[in-house]
C-alpha positions as CSV (number, residue, x, y, z in Angstrom):
1,S,0.0,0.0,0.0
2,H,1.0,3.6,-0.3
3,D,0.9,4.4,3.5
4,G,4.3,6.0,3.9
5,G,5.9,2.8,5.1
6,F,4.3,2.7,8.5
7,D,1.0,2.0,10.1
8,I,1.4,3.4,13.6
9,A,3.1,6.5,14.9
10,A,3.5,6.7,18.6
11,R,5.5,8.4,21.4
12,K,6.8,6.5,24.4
13,H,9.1,8.0,27.0
14,H,9.8,11.0,24.7
15,R,10.8,8.7,21.8
16,R,9.0,8.7,18.5
17,I,8.3,5.2,17.2
18,L,7.0,4.1,13.8
19,D,5.6,0.6,13.4
20,D,5.0,-1.2,10.2
21,A,2.3,-3.8,10.9
22,K,2.0,-6.9,8.7
23,A,-1.2,-8.9,8.9
24,Y,0.2,-12.1,7.4
25,K,-1.1,-15.7,7.5
26,P,1.2,-17.7,9.8
27,A,2.8,-19.5,6.8
28,L,3.9,-16.2,5.2
29,L,7.1,-15.1,6.9
30,V,8.3,-11.5,7.2
31,D,11.6,-11.3,5.4
32,H,14.7,-9.1,5.4
33,R,13.2,-6.8,2.7
34,I,10.4,-5.7,5.1
35,V,12.8,-5.1,8.0
36,R,15.1,-3.1,5.8
37,A,12.2,-0.9,4.6
38,A,11.2,-0.3,8.2
39,L,14.8,0.7,9.0
40,G,14.6,3.2,6.1
41,L,12.0,5.1,8.1
42,L,14.9,6.2,10.5
43,T,16.6,8.1,7.7
44,E,13.4,9.2,5.9
45,H,11.9,10.7,9.0
46,K,14.6,12.6,10.9
47,D,12.7,12.8,14.2
48,V,12.2,9.0,14.5
49,D,14.0,7.2,17.3
50,Q,12.9,3.6,16.6
51,A,11.4,1.5,13.8
52,R,9.2,-1.5,14.6
53,V,7.8,-4.3,12.6
54,T,4.9,-6.2,14.1
55,T,3.3,-9.2,12.5
56,T,0.5,-11.7,13.0
57,S,3.0,-14.2,11.5
58,W,6.7,-15.0,12.1
59,F,10.0,-13.6,10.9
60,A,12.2,-15.5,8.4
61,P,14.9,-17.6,10.1
62,M,17.8,-15.3,9.8
63,V,16.0,-12.0,10.4
64,F,16.7,-11.8,14.2
65,P,20.4,-12.8,14.0
66,D,21.0,-10.5,11.0
67,F,19.5,-7.4,12.7
68,K,20.4,-8.2,16.4
69,H,22.9,-5.3,16.5
70,L,20.0,-2.9,16.1
71,I,17.7,-4.5,18.6
72,P,16.3,-3.1,20.9
73,G,17.6,0.4,20.4
74,K,16.8,1.4,16.8
75,L,14.7,-1.6,15.9
76,M,12.0,-3.8,17.5
77,L,10.6,-6.9,15.9
78,R,7.4,-8.3,17.3
79,D,6.2,-11.7,16.0
80,R,2.8,-13.4,16.5
81,R,3.6,-14.8,20.0
82,Q,4.9,-11.4,21.2
83,L,2.0,-9.6,19.6
84,L,-0.6,-11.8,21.3
85,R,1.2,-11.5,24.6
86,W,1.3,-7.7,24.3
87,L,-2.4,-7.5,23.3
88,G,-3.3,-9.7,26.3
89,S,-1.4,-7.4,28.6
90,I,-3.3,-4.3,27.4
91,G,-6.7,-5.9,27.0
92,P,-9.5,-6.5,29.4
93,K,-8.4,-8.0,32.7
94,D,-11.4,-10.4,32.6
95,R,-9.8,-13.2,30.6
96,S,-13.2,-15.1,30.3
97,R,-14.1,-12.5,27.7
98,N,-11.0,-12.8,25.6
99,C,-10.8,-15.2,22.7
100,V,-7.2,-15.0,21.5
101,D,-5.4,-18.1,20.2
102,G,-1.7,-18.4,20.2
């Protein structure tokens, strides 16, 4: 899509964060190309402190090792498990109403 490369713009502890969210089926992995594009946001937008990629799927096998030198400072990668855990932590406290599968 032509969304400027990110889906969420947020501020946390005086840091500006841009997140590229990928709603992929679990079998479709997020690859290096997507992570590199997210990192490009750091140079395209001068006032950005961190780029994030969040997915309903998983990252390709070598993505975490190849970008580990940028995590967690300039880059955050959140896969399906981490996303569901995070959503659970900010959702309703009455778990009987939640219907999230992992």
